[in-house]
Structures are given as C-alpha cells and as structure tokens.
C-alpha positions, -999 to 999 in steps of 0.1 A, spaced: -852 24 48 -832 27 81 -820 -7 77 -805 0 42 -791 29 52 -774 13 81 -761 -13 57 -746 15 36 -730 31 65 -715 -2 75 -702 -8 43 -683 26 44 -668 17 76 -659 -15 66 -643 2 35 -622 24 62 -612 -6 81 -598 -25 48 -573 2 44 -558 -13 75 -569 -50 76 -571 -57 39 -558 -96 34 -571 -107 67 -602 -123 56 -586 -142 28 -559 -156 52 -585 -165 78 -606 -182 50 -576 -200 38 -564 -212 72 -602 -221 81 -607 -243 51 -572 -259 52 -559 -242 19 -587 -260 1 -597 -230 -17 -563 -212 -19 -564 -190 -48 -601 -198 -57 -615 -166 -51 -585 -146 -60 -592 -116 -42 -630 -119 -47 -637 -121 -9 -614 -93 1 -626 -64 23 -629 -36 -5 -650 -59 -24 -673 -68 7 -675 -32 17 -681 -22 -18 -710 -47 -22 -724 -41 13 -726 -2 9 -741 -4 -27 -768 -30 -16 -777 -6 13 -775 32 -4 -791 16 -38 -817 1 -20 -825 30 -1 -825 54 -30 -849 29 -50 -871 27 -19 -873 65 -12 -876 73 -52 -899 48 -63 -921 37 -33 -923 1 -47 -915 -17 -13 -886 -35 3 -885 -65 -20 -879 -42 -50 -854 -20 -32 -835 -50 -20 -831 -68 -54 -822 -33 -69 -795 -28 -42 -782 -66 -45 -778 -57 -83 -763 -25 -76 -739 -42 -51 -728 -71 -75 -719 -44 -100 -697 -24 -74 -681 -57 -62 -671 -67 -95 -659 -33 -104 -637 -30 -74 -625 -64 -79 -615 -58 -112 -600 -24 -103 -580 -39 -76 -569 -69 -98 -554 -40 -125 -539 -20 -96 -521 -56 -85 -508 -62 -121 -489 -24 -123 -456 -32 -129 -426 -7 -125 -393 -10 -141 -362 -23 -123 -346 4 -99 -312 14 -115 -280 4 -97 -248 16 -97 -237 -11 -119 -259 -1 -146 -234 30 -149 -206 7 -162 -197 12 -198 -218 42 -202 -207 76 -216 -207 111 -203 -191 144 -202 -169 162 -177 -182 195 -160 -156 198 -136 -118 189 -149 -105 156 -133 -71 162 -119 -48 127 -119 -48 128 -81 -81 138 -70 -119 142 -81 -137 158 -107 -174 162 -120 -192 143 -146 -225 140 -160 -241 107 -167 -274 91 -177 -291 70 -154 -325 56 -160 -330 84 -183 -323 112 -161 -291 132 -162 -273 129 -129 -238 147 -118 -212 120 -101 -179 128 -86 -153 112 -107 -119 100 -104 -93 92 -135 -59 78 -137 -52 108 -160 -64 144 -158 -93 150 -178 -101 184 -190 -138 200 -188 -159 190 -219 -143 156 -228 -164 126 -233 -157 99 -211 -164 62 -202 -171 49 -168 -150 19 -157 -164 11 -124 -186 25 -95 -166 37 -64 -197 45 -44 -234 54 -51 -222 89 -60 -185 85 -75 -172 65 -103 -137 59 -120 -137 70 -157 -112 71 -184 -113 96 -215 -127 86 -248 -101 85 -274 -112 90 -308 
C-alpha cells in the first residue's frame, strides 16, 4: 500500500512540475530518436498525461487494495485501468484546450469605413470625441475633421491617426 501511495504522490509532484516543464519530454524523445516519431504520439507522452496515469495508478490501486483486500495483483490491474482512463482523459482535454481558437485581435485599420456619432463637438482646427464600435464594443476616440462637426452628428472614419484618434467626415444624407 505504501508503494502505491508513493506512486500517487509522485504523480501529483510530476503534475506540479509539468506546469513548468511541459513539452520537455516530447522534445527529448524527439531529439533522442532523431525525429523518427515526430508527431506520432501527438501529446500522448506529455508530462500531464504521464502524471495523470501515475497518480491514478497509485491512488486507484491503493483504494482497491485498502477497500477490497483482494491482493496486490488485482490492485495493480485496477490501478492500471484507472491510470489509463485518467491518461486518456487528460490527453483529450489538453487536445481540446490546444484547439481553442480566438478571434483576431482588432487593429486600428479595422475602424476605417465604420460609422459612429459625435459626443464632443469637433472644431475645424482641433479635436473632439466620437463613439465607434470596435470588436462589438463601443469605444470613445479622439477625432479630427476638416470641417466642424456638431454633437450628435453621424460620422464616417476616414483614417486612424493613432491608437486613440481618428480622422472623420460627417455623413451627408
């Protein structure tokens, strides 16, 4: 039972180390085998997967040994099965996390051609403020225009001057 609990604790320690050193095992095996198995295991030999297997082998075997009293061979088989299930689930979960894609980060050029409204009047020789929608969010920008634009007027963005300012023109209807 002590050996099984030691395996479980070693698996937890390996899991903690995998937070820092994950990817090293794949790199070492890839380098040692000369890239022969490059991509073959596809994360199956990652530290979190091995840690999940090892900890469930130890803790699962200890639970079976302690509750059933059926002996070490049965506990090892049960622990191995539990470890394989935990390793497979860890592998699948990590693959799902790696496939998670986000949308593209909005850039200032995405504003060109969008419409908005003036919240602070824009003088012909200075800056005012406009509200624009960027990536689904309403954002206030400093705005410059060749002609004066009153508060509440609809505008179009002609160019971005910086990350916080734009050049606009009033919409004529």
